[in-house]
DOVEX-935243 format. One line per 3 residues: number of its first residue (from 1); their letters; for each residue x, y negated, z of C-alpha. Coordinates in Angstrom, 2 decimals, m for minus. Layout:
BEGIN
NUM	a	X,Y,Z; ...
This chain:
BEGIN
1	mtt	80.18,m109.00,81.26; 76.68,m108.40,80.98; 73.51,m110.34,80.86
4	asg	71.00,m110.39,83.44; 67.49,m110.03,81.86; 66.74,m113.70,82.49
7	ggp	69.41,m114.90,80.14; 71.96,m116.06,82.62; 75.58,m114.26,83.00
10	qrs	75.80,m111.31,85.63; 79.04,m110.16,87.28; 80.12,m106.70,87.01
13	tvp	80.72,m104.60,89.69; 83.94,m103.30,88.97; 85.81,m105.82,86.94
16	vst	87.28,m105.26,83.34; 89.81,m108.13,84.29; 91.01,m110.66,87.28
19	yrl	93.09,m113.82,87.69; 94.68,m114.37,90.43; 95.21,m117.88,92.29
22	qlt	97.67,m118.48,95.07; 95.48,m120.92,97.24; 97.65,m123.35,99.37
25	adf	96.88,m126.88,101.49; 97.35,m128.82,98.09; 95.40,m126.01,95.86
28	rlq	92.01,m125.34,98.03; 89.28,m123.23,97.54; 87.58,m126.33,96.04
31	daa	89.78,m126.49,93.66; 89.87,m122.96,92.32; 86.01,m123.62,92.25
34	alv	86.19,m126.62,89.76; 88.58,m124.29,87.82; 86.07,m121.85,87.47
37	dyl	85.01,m123.01,84.09; 88.48,m122.84,82.86; 88.88,m119.38,84.05
40	qal	85.07,m117.91,82.36; 86.42,m119.58,79.29; 89.93,m118.30,79.43
43	gad	87.77,m114.86,79.26; 88.42,m113.78,83.38; 85.85,m111.49,84.44
46	wvy	86.88,m112.00,88.47; 88.60,m114.65,90.08; 91.45,m113.31,92.35
49	lsp	92.20,m114.80,95.78; 95.46,m114.91,97.70; 94.71,m114.43,101.57
52	ilr	92.54,m117.10,103.01; 91.83,m116.36,106.62; 93.15,m118.84,109.01
55	aep	96.70,m118.88,109.17; 99.94,m120.57,110.50; 99.74,m124.08,110.20
58	gst	101.48,m124.87,106.95; 101.72,m121.18,105.66; 102.48,m121.15,101.90
61	hgy	101.08,m117.37,101.28; 98.63,m116.71,103.53; 99.63,m113.64,104.77
64	dvv	100.33,m114.93,108.48; 97.06,m114.85,109.71; 96.54,m116.04,113.36
67	dht	92.56,m115.84,113.34; 90.20,m113.21,111.73; 87.18,m115.16,112.55
70	evd	87.33,m118.40,110.19; 88.20,m119.12,106.70; 91.41,m121.08,106.60
73	per	90.87,m124.79,107.25; 93.74,m125.83,105.13; 92.50,m123.74,102.52
76	gga	89.13,m125.07,102.10; 87.58,m123.49,104.90; 83.85,m121.57,105.05
79	dgl	82.75,m124.52,102.56; 85.11,m123.84,100.03; 84.88,m120.54,100.21
82	tal	80.53,m121.21,99.77; 81.27,m123.52,96.44; 84.05,m121.05,95.08
85	aea	81.82,m117.89,95.24; 79.02,m119.65,94.47; 80.89,m121.24,90.99
88	aha	82.13,m117.88,90.29; 79.21,m116.11,90.27; 76.89,m118.63,88.31
91	agl	79.43,m118.23,86.06; 79.32,m114.34,86.37; 82.52,m113.91,87.55
94	gvl	82.97,m112.00,90.53; 85.44,m112.72,93.55; 88.12,m110.19,94.79
97	idt	90.44,m111.01,97.99; 93.43,m110.18,99.54; 93.67,m109.31,102.93
100	vpn	95.73,m108.41,105.65; 95.23,m105.92,108.10; 98.49,m104.61,109.62
103	hmg	99.93,m108.07,111.04; 99.26,m111.38,112.46; 101.30,m114.59,112.46
106	vat	102.75,m114.81,115.85; 105.46,m117.85,115.06; 103.11,m120.31,116.95
109	pve	101.67,m118.80,120.04; 98.95,m121.37,120.62; 97.37,m120.68,117.19
112	naw	96.76,m117.18,117.69; 94.19,m116.74,120.26; 95.21,m112.87,120.74
115	wwd	98.89,m113.31,120.84; 98.82,m116.14,123.26; 96.09,m113.67,125.52
118	llq	99.30,m110.72,125.36; 101.81,m112.97,126.42; 99.73,m114.71,129.55
121	hgr	98.52,m111.55,130.87; 100.20,m108.98,129.34; 99.16,m105.30,129.53
124	dae	96.00,m106.24,131.48; 95.39,m108.91,128.50; 91.48,m108.68,126.58
127	haa	93.94,m108.39,123.55; 96.34,m106.15,124.14; 95.57,m103.35,122.80
130	afd	95.50,m105.41,119.58; 99.02,m105.28,119.60; 101.66,m102.13,119.35
133	vdw	103.93,m102.59,122.23; 106.03,m100.28,123.97; 106.15,m101.94,127.52
136	eag	107.98,m99.52,129.05; 110.83,m99.95,127.13; 110.82,m103.88,128.12
139	dgr	109.95,m103.08,131.99; 106.76,m103.95,131.02; 107.60,m107.45,129.53
142	irv	107.18,m107.72,125.87; 110.56,m109.38,124.08; 110.19,m112.63,122.33
145	pil	113.02,m113.18,120.37; 113.30,m117.09,120.24; 116.48,m118.25,122.38
148	gdd	119.75,m119.70,120.37; 123.34,m118.66,121.70; 124.40,m119.39,125.08
151	edg	127.03,m122.56,124.60; 129.86,m123.46,126.90; 128.92,m120.71,129.72
154	rsa	125.40,m122.36,130.00; 122.57,m119.77,129.15; 120.01,m120.45,126.67
157	ldd	117.41,m120.27,129.05; 118.57,m123.28,131.13; 116.48,m125.42,127.80
160	lsi	113.21,m124.18,129.40; 110.77,m126.85,130.94; 107.40,m126.63,131.88
163	edg	105.23,m129.17,130.40; 101.27,m129.42,130.43; 101.16,m126.38,132.26
166	elr	103.30,m124.42,129.51; 106.87,m122.92,129.38; 108.43,m124.96,126.57
169	yfd	111.93,m123.86,124.46; 112.34,m126.73,122.48; 109.40,m126.84,119.73
172	hrl	108.09,m123.31,121.35; 105.17,m123.33,123.39; 104.46,m120.38,125.65
175	pia	101.54,m119.41,128.55; 102.30,m119.43,131.89; 100.50,m116.39,133.62
178	pgt	98.13,m117.75,136.73; 99.71,m117.80,139.58; 103.14,m118.02,138.78
181	add	104.15,m121.49,138.57; 105.03,m122.49,142.17; 105.31,m126.44,142.50
184	das	109.05,m125.81,143.67; 109.66,m122.79,140.77; 112.38,m123.66,138.62
187	pre	111.28,m123.38,134.45; 113.99,m120.22,134.94; 112.36,m118.60,137.64
190	vhd	108.71,m119.39,135.91; 109.80,m117.47,133.10; 111.43,m114.23,135.08
193	rqh	107.56,m113.94,136.37; 105.92,m113.64,133.03; 104.50,m110.75,130.95
196	yel	107.20,m111.90,128.18; 110.95,m112.26,128.32; 112.30,m114.47,126.01
199	vnw	115.38,m112.95,124.35; 118.16,m114.29,121.67; 117.17,m113.61,118.47
202	rra	119.93,m111.42,117.62; 118.72,m109.05,119.69; 115.34,m108.44,117.88
205	dse	117.44,m105.94,115.46; 118.08,m103.33,118.57; 115.93,m104.33,121.54
208	lny	112.38,m105.49,120.39; 109.44,m103.51,121.75; 106.63,m104.42,119.71
211	rrf	105.97,m103.32,115.80; 106.43,m105.96,113.26; 105.61,m106.05,109.40
214	fav	109.16,m105.19,108.29; 112.10,m106.78,110.02; 109.87,m110.28,110.30
217	ntl	109.95,m111.08,114.26; 106.86,m113.45,113.77; 104.76,m111.11,111.78
220	aai	103.65,m109.10,114.73; 101.90,m105.50,113.64; 97.79,m104.87,114.90
223	rve	96.39,m101.48,115.30; 93.73,m101.40,113.30; 93.01,m97.92,114.05
226	dpa	91.47,m99.18,117.40; 87.46,m99.19,116.03; 87.21,m102.33,118.32
229	vfd	90.61,m104.14,116.70; 88.97,m103.18,113.05; 85.73,m104.77,114.13
232	gsh	88.03,m107.69,115.80; 89.47,m108.10,112.97; 87.12,m107.85,109.98
235	vei	84.56,m110.24,111.42; 85.05,m113.09,108.77; 85.84,m109.71,105.99
238	grw	82.33,m108.73,106.65; 80.49,m112.02,106.51; 81.70,m112.41,103.02
241	fdd	80.34,m109.52,101.95; 76.94,m109.72,104.25; 76.50,m113.29,102.29
244	gla	77.48,m112.17,98.98; 80.20,m114.18,98.75; 82.81,m111.54,97.81
247	dgi	82.73,m108.50,95.37; 85.79,m106.73,95.91; 89.07,m106.55,98.58
250	rvd	93.13,m106.02,97.87; 94.39,m104.25,101.13; 98.12,m105.65,101.55
253	hpd	100.73,m103.06,102.37; 98.60,m100.18,103.53; 101.58,m97.90,104.19
256	gll	102.04,m100.21,107.68; 98.80,m98.60,108.87; 98.76,m95.57,111.68
259	dpg	96.26,m94.09,108.88; 95.77,m95.66,105.55; 92.89,m93.05,104.68
262	ayl	90.92,m93.50,107.39; 91.15,m97.39,107.86; 90.20,m97.40,103.84
265	drl	87.06,m94.94,104.70; 86.19,m97.58,107.62; 86.71,m100.62,105.13
268	ser	84.34,m99.23,102.41; 81.71,m98.54,104.66; 81.81,m101.80,106.51
271	igg	81.75,m103.80,102.66; 79.03,m101.79,101.35; 81.07,m99.84,99.28
274	api	82.17,m102.55,97.67; 85.64,m101.91,94.95; 89.36,m101.76,96.64
277	wve	92.34,m101.91,95.30; 95.67,m101.29,97.60; 98.89,m102.43,97.24
280	kil	100.76,m99.43,96.90; 103.91,m98.74,95.12; 104.10,m95.25,93.83
283	ege	107.99,m93.86,93.58; 108.59,m91.86,90.77; 105.80,m89.06,89.90
286	edl	104.05,m89.87,93.16; 100.07,m89.92,93.30; 98.02,m91.89,95.10
289	pae	96.10,m89.85,97.11; 93.16,m89.19,95.52; 90.88,m88.38,98.79
292	wat	91.53,m92.75,99.25; 88.22,m94.99,99.20; 89.78,m96.92,96.59
295	lgt	89.83,m97.45,92.26; 93.53,m97.65,92.83; 97.10,m99.64,93.30
298	tgy	97.47,m103.51,92.44; 99.65,m102.33,89.26; 103.12,m102.45,90.23
301	dal	103.66,m99.12,88.15; 102.17,m100.13,85.16; 104.40,m103.32,85.17
304	gdv	107.36,m100.55,85.27; 105.85,m98.09,82.07; 105.47,m101.70,79.92
307	drv	109.50,m103.55,80.71; 110.81,m99.95,80.28; 109.37,m99.45,76.77
310	lvd	110.79,m102.22,75.82; 114.39,m101.68,76.89; 116.70,m100.85,74.35
313	ptg	119.04,m97.46,75.44; 122.03,m98.03,73.33; 123.25,m101.25,75.12
316	lpt	122.82,m99.98,78.57; 126.30,m98.88,78.85; 127.72,m101.27,78.35
319	lgq	125.69,m103.45,80.41; 126.49,m101.11,83.36; 130.01,m101.26,82.58
322	lag	130.14,m105.09,82.58; 128.35,m104.92,85.98; 130.07,m101.81,87.75
325	vel	127.03,m100.24,88.16; 127.18,m96.83,86.79; 123.62,m96.00,85.64
328	tre	122.90,m92.59,86.59; 120.68,m91.04,89.16; 123.33,m89.84,91.40
331	awd	125.10,m93.39,91.19; 121.20,m95.35,92.07; 120.99,m92.73,94.90
334	dlv	124.07,m93.08,96.58; 123.31,m96.84,96.81; 120.04,m96.51,98.08
337	htt	121.17,m94.24,100.65; 123.65,m96.54,101.64; 121.65,m99.78,101.53
340	krg	118.55,m97.93,103.73; 121.23,m96.99,106.14; 122.27,m100.02,106.50
343	iad	118.91,m101.37,107.10; 117.80,m98.32,109.33; 120.92,m99.24,111.55
346	gil	120.34,m102.65,111.26; 117.65,m104.90,111.11; 114.90,m102.22,111.47
349	gse	117.18,m100.64,114.43; 114.39,m101.74,117.03; 111.90,m99.48,115.23
352	vrr	113.88,m96.06,114.78; 115.27,m96.56,118.28; 111.37,m96.97,119.19
355	lar	111.14,m93.65,117.42; 114.09,m92.06,119.25; 112.23,m92.89,122.91
358	lvp	109.56,m90.37,121.89; 111.88,m87.57,121.93; 114.19,m88.28,124.44
361	evp	115.27,m84.51,124.58; 116.75,m84.51,121.37; 120.80,m85.40,121.33
364	dav	121.77,m87.78,119.03; 118.07,m88.83,117.76; 118.73,m92.28,116.83
367	dal	121.14,m91.40,114.23; 119.24,m88.37,113.21; 115.93,m90.09,112.54
370	aei	117.76,m92.85,111.08; 119.42,m90.45,108.49; 115.79,m88.74,108.06
373	lta	114.35,m92.09,107.28; 117.08,m93.09,104.96; 116.64,m89.94,102.70
376	fpv	113.11,m90.04,102.59; 112.15,m90.34,98.68; 108.80,m92.18,98.49
379	yrs	107.40,m95.17,101.27; 105.70,m92.79,103.52; 103.76,m89.64,103.69
382	ylp	100.04,m89.35,104.95; 100.21,m85.69,106.94; 98.88,m83.55,105.96
385	lgd	99.68,m84.69,102.32; 102.86,m85.44,101.15; 105.07,m83.00,103.79
388	eyl	106.63,m81.99,100.38; 108.36,m85.19,101.06; 109.41,m85.12,104.57
391	daa	110.75,m81.10,103.75; 112.84,m83.27,100.95; 113.92,m85.59,103.50
394	lde	115.09,m82.94,105.82; 116.98,m80.83,102.99; 119.13,m84.39,101.88
397	aet	119.72,m85.51,105.12; 121.36,m81.81,106.35; 123.30,m82.04,103.04
400	rrp	124.98,m85.25,104.09; 125.00,m84.90,107.43; 125.55,m81.14,108.39
403	ela	126.73,m82.22,112.14; 123.06,m83.12,112.79; 121.46,m80.00,111.41
406	daf	120.72,m79.05,115.38; 118.87,m82.74,115.49; 117.35,m82.13,112.36
409	aal	116.05,m78.90,113.52; 114.74,m80.15,116.78; 112.57,m83.39,114.94
412	apr	111.24,m81.06,111.72; 108.31,m79.15,113.79; 107.14,m82.44,115.65
415	lrs	107.41,m84.75,112.45; 105.28,m82.06,110.46; 102.28,m82.40,112.93
418	atd	99.68,m84.77,111.84; 98.69,m85.05,115.09; 102.36,m85.69,117.17
421	pla	102.91,m89.71,118.14; 106.63,m89.06,116.52; 105.22,m88.44,112.99
424	arf	102.45,m90.85,113.50; 104.78,m93.70,114.13; 107.64,m92.73,111.46
427	qqt	104.97,m92.37,108.73; 104.55,m96.09,109.12; 108.48,m96.74,109.87
430	sgm	109.64,m94.90,106.66; 107.92,m97.82,104.63; 109.95,m100.36,106.12
433	vma	113.21,m98.90,105.53; 112.17,m98.48,102.35; 110.97,m101.49,101.36
436	kgv	114.08,m103.50,102.74; 116.69,m101.06,101.87; 115.29,m100.88,98.24
439	edt	113.59,m103.84,96.80; 115.29,m106.41,99.20; 119.01,m105.03,99.16
442	afy	119.53,m102.32,95.98; 117.81,m104.25,93.95; 120.07,m107.58,94.37
445	ryt	123.02,m105.29,93.97; 122.30,m102.82,90.58; 122.38,m105.98,88.60
448	alt	123.46,m103.91,85.01; 119.62,m105.20,83.76; 118.00,m107.10,86.11
451	slt	114.81,m106.25,84.37; 114.91,m103.29,85.71; 115.09,m103.63,89.55
454	evg	111.56,m104.85,89.75; 108.73,m103.93,92.63; 107.67,m100.56,92.46
457	gdp	109.82,m99.86,89.86; 113.24,m97.26,89.89; 116.85,m98.48,87.83
460	aet	117.73,m95.03,87.45; 114.85,m94.68,85.27; 116.37,m97.65,82.43
463	dis	113.89,m96.76,79.85; 111.26,m94.60,78.47; 110.06,m93.50,75.09
466	vae	107.18,m94.49,73.15; 105.75,m91.20,73.73; 106.35,m91.16,77.44
469	fhh	104.67,m94.84,77.48; 101.98,m92.82,75.76; 101.66,m89.95,78.38
472	rqa	101.63,m92.50,81.34; 98.78,m94.70,80.00; 96.94,m91.40,79.07
475	rrq	97.12,m89.89,82.62; 96.13,m93.61,83.65; 93.03,m93.60,81.48
478	aew	92.10,m90.02,82.79; 92.88,m90.15,86.46; 93.07,m94.02,87.59
481	pss	91.02,m95.92,85.30; 90.14,m98.35,87.13; 93.42,m99.17,88.89
484	mtt	94.59,m102.56,88.29; 97.62,m103.27,85.98; 100.10,m106.44,86.22
487	lst	102.96,m107.97,84.82; 103.70,m110.59,87.12; 102.57,m111.52,91.24
490	hdt	103.53,m113.64,93.96; 105.62,m111.02,95.09; 107.64,m110.24,91.75
493	krs	111.18,m110.73,91.92; 111.27,m112.48,88.04; 107.99,m113.59,85.99
496	edv	107.12,m111.00,82.98; 108.79,m114.14,80.78; 112.18,m114.19,82.50
499	rar	112.02,m110.02,82.29; 111.04,m110.30,78.69; 114.23,m112.43,77.89
502	ida	116.40,m110.35,79.91; 114.97,m106.67,78.45; 116.17,m108.27,74.96
505	lse	119.92,m108.52,76.30; 119.83,m104.64,76.15; 119.50,m105.39,72.65
508	vad	122.77,m107.52,71.98; 124.48,m106.13,74.40; 128.23,m106.45,73.15
511	rwa	127.34,m110.19,72.29; 126.05,m110.55,75.92; 129.03,m109.20,77.25
514	eha	131.34,m111.97,75.41; 128.82,m114.94,76.74; 129.45,m113.24,80.31
517	val	133.03,m113.27,79.98; 133.43,m116.86,79.12; 130.91,m117.49,81.81
520	hts	133.15,m115.97,84.21; 136.17,m117.17,82.98; 134.66,m121.01,83.36
523	ngf	132.72,m120.75,86.09; 133.45,m116.94,87.89; 133.24,m116.08,91.41
526	pdr	134.21,m113.34,93.03; 131.45,m110.81,93.44; 131.34,m108.94,89.53
529	qle	127.83,m107.74,90.65; 126.41,m110.78,91.51; 127.52,m112.90,89.18
532	qlv	125.67,m110.86,86.61; 122.55,m111.21,88.92; 123.19,m114.86,88.56
535	wqa	124.30,m115.16,84.71; 120.84,m112.92,83.77; 118.79,m115.39,85.79
538	avg	119.40,m118.35,84.49; 119.41,m116.73,81.25; 115.77,m115.11,81.96
541	awp	114.74,m118.79,83.42; 115.99,m121.63,81.36; 115.81,m123.82,80.86
544	ier	115.49,m124.16,84.87; 115.56,m127.32,87.20; 118.91,m127.08,89.18
547	erl	117.59,m127.01,92.77; 115.67,m123.96,91.83; 118.09,m121.69,90.41
550	hay	120.45,m123.23,93.45; 117.76,m121.56,95.96; 117.53,m118.81,93.98
553	vek	120.72,m117.80,93.69; 121.73,m118.30,97.35; 118.40,m116.27,98.41
556	aar	119.72,m113.20,95.92; 123.10,m113.57,97.43; 121.88,m113.00,100.87
559	eag	119.50,m110.10,100.21; 122.53,m108.37,98.51; 124.04,m109.02,101.53
562	dst	127.52,m107.94,100.05; 129.01,m111.48,100.11; 127.29,m113.44,102.04
565	twt	124.13,m112.50,104.53; 120.89,m114.08,106.08; 122.31,m113.82,109.29
568	apd	126.15,m114.83,109.26; 126.65,m116.93,105.66; 129.62,m117.22,104.39
571	etf	130.29,m120.36,103.83; 133.36,m120.42,101.47; 131.62,m118.09,99.32
574	eaa	128.16,m119.47,99.29; 129.90,m123.08,98.26; 131.84,m121.05,95.60
577	lha	128.13,m119.50,94.48; 126.89,m123.48,94.36; 129.69,m124.52,92.25
580	avd	129.20,m121.69,89.84; 125.87,m122.83,89.76; 126.29,m126.21,89.37
583	gly	128.80,m125.64,86.10; 126.28,m124.22,84.33; 124.84,m127.75,84.45
586	dsr	128.10,m129.67,84.25; 130.90,m127.20,82.95; 130.67,m127.80,78.76
589	ran	132.10,m124.51,78.35; 129.64,m122.69,80.85; 126.52,m124.73,79.72
592	aal	128.00,m123.52,76.17; 128.20,m120.15,77.07; 124.69,m119.92,79.05
595	lda	123.20,m121.82,75.68; 124.55,m119.34,72.89; 123.24,m116.65,75.20
598	vad	119.57,m118.05,75.34; 119.70,m118.46,71.79; 120.60,m114.91,71.21
601	vea	117.40,m113.73,72.97; 115.29,m116.52,72.87; 112.93,m115.37,69.96
604	agw	113.00,m112.14,71.15; 112.11,m112.93,74.43; 108.86,m114.72,72.84
607	sns	108.31,m111.37,70.91; 108.68,m109.05,74.13; 106.46,m111.40,76.55
610	lva	103.42,m111.27,73.73; 103.74,m107.71,72.80; 103.87,m107.11,76.85
613	kai	100.90,m109.02,77.78; 99.17,m107.73,75.13; 99.95,m104.09,75.83
616	qlt	98.85,m104.89,79.32; 95.78,m106.32,78.59; 94.44,m103.58,76.32
619	mpg	95.86,m100.42,77.92; 93.93,m98.21,80.54; 93.47,m99.99,83.81
622	vpd	91.99,m103.46,85.10; 94.56,m106.35,84.20; 95.64,m109.25,86.21
625	vyq	96.96,m111.77,84.84; 98.81,m114.33,87.31; 98.02,m117.74,87.88
628	gse	99.49,m119.68,85.22; 101.22,m116.98,83.23; 98.82,m117.36,80.31
631	lwd	101.59,m120.04,78.76; 105.32,m119.56,79.17; 106.37,m118.95,82.95
634	rsl	109.69,m118.25,83.85; 109.32,m118.56,87.52; 112.17,m116.40,89.87
637	vdp	111.45,m114.86,93.67; 108.69,m116.51,95.80; 108.59,m119.45,96.95
640	dnr	109.49,m119.89,93.30; 106.58,m118.49,91.83; 104.44,m119.97,93.85
643	rsv	104.91,m123.54,92.29; 101.79,m125.63,91.22; 100.06,m124.97,88.05
646	dya	99.37,m127.57,85.27; 95.86,m126.81,84.54; 95.45,m130.10,82.77
649	err	97.33,m128.56,79.89; 96.45,m124.98,80.18; 92.69,m126.50,79.32
652	avl	93.74,m128.74,76.21; 95.56,m125.72,74.99; 92.81,m123.47,75.04
655	arl	90.53,m126.18,73.26; 92.85,m126.74,70.75; 92.91,m122.67,70.62
658	deg	88.95,m122.87,69.87; 88.81,m124.81,67.28; 91.23,m122.52,65.13
661	wlp	94.70,m123.75,65.71; 96.83,m120.04,65.31; 99.95,m121.83,67.04
664	pvd	103.61,m120.65,66.16; 105.58,m118.87,68.37; 107.83,m121.42,70.22
667	adg	108.88,m122.64,73.28; 105.21,m123.99,73.89; 103.89,m120.81,74.62
670	aak	100.68,m121.57,73.14; 100.66,m118.40,71.25; 101.09,m116.50,74.76
673	llv	97.34,m118.34,75.65; 96.09,m117.15,72.52; 97.29,m113.77,73.29
676	tsr	96.00,m113.77,76.53; 92.34,m115.92,75.90; 91.74,m113.61,72.97
679	llr	91.75,m110.18,74.85; 90.97,m111.14,78.17; 87.50,m112.33,76.11
682	lrr	87.35,m108.95,74.28; 87.60,m106.82,77.43; 84.58,m109.01,78.60
685	ehp	82.57,m108.80,75.97; 83.04,m105.50,74.76; 84.53,m103.11,77.84
688	trf	82.74,m100.19,75.98; 85.17,m100.62,73.29; 88.17,m99.72,75.86
691	aey	86.90,m96.42,76.64; 89.46,m93.92,76.00; 93.38,m93.94,74.88
694	tpi	94.50,m92.35,72.16; 98.19,m92.56,70.85; 99.13,m93.65,66.89
697	gad	101.74,m93.24,65.43; 103.93,m95.02,62.94; 105.47,m93.64,59.74
700	gpa	108.67,m94.93,57.58; 111.84,m95.95,58.49; 111.30,m98.64,61.61
703	adh	108.26,m96.22,63.37; 110.42,m96.25,66.67; 109.74,m99.43,67.01
706	vva	106.11,m99.68,67.15; 103.97,m99.23,70.22; 100.50,m98.34,68.97
709	fsr	97.15,m96.79,70.64; 93.34,m97.04,69.81; 91.21,m96.98,73.23
712	ggv	88.11,m95.74,71.17; 86.86,m99.07,69.91; 90.11,m101.46,69.98
715	ttv	93.31,m100.73,68.52; 96.84,m102.18,69.52; 99.67,m102.46,67.35
718	atr	102.63,m103.98,68.90; 106.62,m104.55,68.18; 109.47,m103.35,70.18
721	lsl	113.09,m104.25,70.29; 112.66,m106.62,67.54; 116.18,m107.65,67.57
724	rla	117.42,m104.09,66.38; 114.76,m104.28,63.84; 115.78,m107.35,62.53
727	ehg	119.77,m105.98,62.23; 118.30,m102.82,60.19; 116.08,m104.73,57.92
730	gwk	112.76,m104.94,59.24; 109.41,m103.01,58.81; 110.54,m102.15,54.97
733	stt	108.13,m99.58,54.30; 106.69,m98.60,57.26; 102.85,m98.10,57.89
736	vtl	100.66,m97.26,60.41; 97.25,m95.65,59.87; 94.03,m97.37,60.85
739	peg	90.39,m96.46,61.66; 89.10,m96.35,58.40; 86.57,m99.82,57.28
742	rlv	86.30,m102.83,57.96; 88.05,m104.51,60.89; 89.55,m108.10,62.16
745	dvl	92.27,m108.88,64.00; 91.21,m110.68,67.05; 94.38,m112.37,67.11
748	tgr	94.34,m114.09,63.78; 90.76,m113.78,62.85; 92.16,m111.58,59.99
751	elq	89.98,m108.76,58.15; 91.54,m106.20,56.45; 90.48,m102.53,55.68
754	gge	91.35,m99.65,58.01; 93.38,m97.01,56.81; 97.19,m96.67,56.05
757	vrl	98.58,m100.05,56.29; 102.12,m101.83,56.27; 103.43,m103.00,59.27
760	aal	105.18,m106.04,57.56; 101.85,m107.60,56.62; 100.02,m106.76,59.24
763	leq	102.50,m107.93,62.16; 103.50,m111.10,59.46; 102.12,m113.67,61.53
766	ypv	102.47,m112.37,65.32; 104.75,m109.77,66.49; 101.47,m107.85,67.77
769	avl	97.71,m107.32,66.55; 94.75,m106.07,68.07; 91.73,m104.57,65.82
772	trp	88.52,m103.86,66.39; 85.42,m104.04,64.46; 83.44,m107.24,63.52
775	dda	80.85,m107.80,65.98; 78.52,m107.15,63.08; 80.11,m103.70,62.19
778	aea	80.24,m102.37,65.32; 76.72,m103.22,66.09; 75.79,m101.19,63.14
781	ase	78.00,m98.27,63.87; 76.63,m97.96,66.88; 73.29,m98.20,65.55
784	e	73.88,m95.52,63.77
């Protein structure tokens, strides 16, 4: 943070860090405004808000926007945003807001004027162009999948009624087109005259004729490529920048847009060139398009790097054997092919069939397109960018399905043409298949070490060397220095502290195997892979309230889709699953095995958490801290990770730290708040000390247990694989060479002389040290 000429705080034009807040009806913009003083004291540079446009009533996340013209009243409304922006700016903090350009919430049509208009007036509706509807496929009607099953020979349509000039189906309210409700017409007859057709919810997978967000029927995609739709959906967003309320934008799911690059150009122009980040998942060596008007991603790529440098590869074969998972690239690719193809044939079948309707002349088009989508190695291409991924997908598809070679050959020229509607729509669809097939299915089946199955991660890459970690961060510094970094978000499958503890299982794989066998013997159920996921989640999150773990394992089991599913739950299996969860609390043998496993990795988990946070906060990029994670946060997948945060506790701990308390590394988590606050403050107060990236090696018998690097004016030295380190006798004579001269560890305040330093002394109190010049020495050096 810089200082204005008048002495008051002045916010940075690009943040040096952000702090993410989840806004709900219970934590509103006014509450966020009241928290600004704490965030400023913590060291955060910008406040990063979840979506704030008006959403479905009762929405806990805000991604189901129903009105683009106002701030959600449940989240505090326009007055709340003004209060938050004024408080943040007065404290020198910027405001970054999450936006949702790809889709709108349509669960409650009466709440969404655009959708209501579409249903009432069909293709002649004022807002018909806003939605991506294949009218011909529905014989001129849009299919709305809300009906239950017919029972006892009675049609679900017989439950329709007309009330207050609306068509009703239980709690669903739907409009009636003008002139279609005669006095003597039955509700079913009136329904048959509408521009929409109510259909059974099961038909959505194969017969829906509007584009969705993934497979969520209640999130209808919108066509922001249409200038009028863009303007209408950015009315309030534009006002935020016109009125100086917002300073930057996070774009949710740009891969769903017809042309993300063009959208970002238009958005950048509308918000006056303010910084933009995109929620974009990169696969392997994939690069973010350099042409895009963005400073980078929201940081999942960084998360994967940090986790993997803390994994012990020697324990992985045991973990794979225990879960019945083969830890090879081929095995992972085969699993992904299975799960993606299941998605393409299943819940996204409607989208695949819509593609096929564009090529009626191609035999077996549905099968062939589904296979190419399945084989696509990244989320999508952006033609002409990324055509090499299409070539790879076509080659893989033909290898697996040579009998479809003629269909692939017929489709290829059109899929390669950036101007072809088939290619455009294919690009929007491939990301859906990837997200649902990998993140929401395969990640729940590949359970050897579940910390590896995180958003944006590649589980076939089980670990990385320190040298590879350095290579990636040097590249980040050179190419995307303002891309965000993160360890936890509202979308992560497990919080950073849960993953940190699970990472440590790789160091004690043999002992973990003993505990897992004991858990199975006393408490198991017949799904080997899912069982490992459940036990690891319990170890990583313990202590966790019983109801939270029940909710998590049920969601995980249904996402995996092996033993039970969302659409057809196996009651017998799920009863066994929940009995196993109860056993972790109620069975003496199971509870003892679980507690022994936790005891094995608890201290290592704390060490990993502190190290991961210190690395993230000092590595290249703009670090984001997720709400509440400055203390231990053992959250699981949403909605568990959106629970309320006790900020009174965090204020109290920060006050003690600022009085000089150096906390122990223990269950209270104060040491993590120490690391977080000291490093956020360092980045905000001395941003020029983070201008480069240079790896630092260590010498001695434990050199492999060090991750160390210099940012120019700041040096980070961190411990990795602490359990193996202890097993081999500790640091012994291992040293690291620091910059010469007087240095201070910003975590402990301890001063030392640079040069060759023994790690046993440097890391005596905490598993990480972050060193810089004392302010007076740094200022003197700069003057010279």
